[in-house]
C-alpha positions as CSV (number, residue, x, y, z in Angstrom):
1,M,0.0,0.0,0.0
2,S,1.3,3.4,-0.9
3,P,2.3,5.8,1.9
4,N,-0.4,8.2,0.8
5,K,-3.1,5.6,1.2
6,K,-1.8,4.6,4.6
7,A,-2.0,8.2,5.8
8,T,-5.5,8.5,4.4
9,F,-6.7,5.4,6.1
10,A,-5.0,6.3,9.4
11,L,-6.7,9.7,9.3
12,L,-10.0,8.1,8.5
13,G,-9.6,5.7,11.4
14,F,-8.6,8.5,13.8
15,I,-11.6,10.6,12.9
16,L,-13.9,7.6,13.3
17,M,-12.3,6.7,16.7
18,A,-12.5,10.3,17.9
19,L,-16.1,10.7,16.8
20,G,-17.0,7.4,18.6
21,F,-15.3,8.4,21.8
22,L,-16.6,12.0,21.8
23,S,-20.1,10.9,21.1
24,L,-20.0,8.4,24.0
25,V,-18.6,11.1,26.4
26,F,-20.9,13.8,25.2
27,G,-23.9,11.5,25.2
28,A,-23.2,10.7,28.9
29,I,-23.6,14.4,29.7
30,G,-26.5,15.1,27.4
31,I,-24.8,16.8,24.4
32,R,-25.4,15.4,20.9
33,F,-23.6,15.9,17.6
34,M,-26.1,17.3,15.1
35,F,-24.9,15.2,12.2
36,L,-25.4,12.0,14.3
37,G,-28.9,13.0,15.2
38,F,-30.4,10.1,13.1
39,L,-29.0,7.7,15.8
40,D,-31.5,9.2,18.3
41,A,-34.3,7.3,16.4
42,L,-32.6,4.0,17.6
43,P,-33.2,2.5,21.0
44,P,-30.6,3.6,23.6
45,L,-28.8,0.3,23.4
46,G,-28.6,0.5,19.6
47,T,-27.1,4.0,19.8
48,L,-24.5,2.8,22.3
49,L,-23.6,-0.1,20.1
50,V,-23.2,2.1,17.1
51,H,-20.9,4.5,19.1
52,L,-18.8,1.6,20.3
53,V,-18.5,0.1,16.8
54,M,-17.3,3.6,15.6
55,L,-14.7,3.7,18.4
56,F,-13.3,0.2,18.0
57,G,-13.7,0.2,14.2
58,G,-11.5,3.4,14.1
59,I,-8.9,1.7,16.3
60,V,-8.8,-1.3,14.0
61,I,-8.6,0.8,10.9
62,M,-5.7,2.7,12.3
63,Y,-3.9,-0.4,13.5
64,I,-4.2,-2.1,10.1
65,S,-3.2,0.9,8.1
66,L,-0.1,1.7,10.3
67,T,1.2,-1.8,10.6
68,D,4.2,-2.7,8.4
69,W,3.2,-6.1,7.1
70,K,6.5,-6.8,5.2
71,E,8.5,-6.3,8.3
72,D,6.3,-8.8,10.2
73,E,6.8,-11.4,7.5
74,L,10.6,-11.4,7.9
75,R,10.5,-12.3,11.6
């Protein structure tokens, strides 16, 4: 994968992770992101699961994009 694609995926993963984390924290104190307002139509457990998937999905995307797979094969 080219370095430009790695950086793009790492940025995407970071944004997804940050939005998931901030939406969990802000939701606990009653603040909502306007662009995630459609999640309010879900039951509270569904909203929590979507936020957790965003958080951990972002972490996984960052990990996969920043891992040097060729170095791991040599060991």
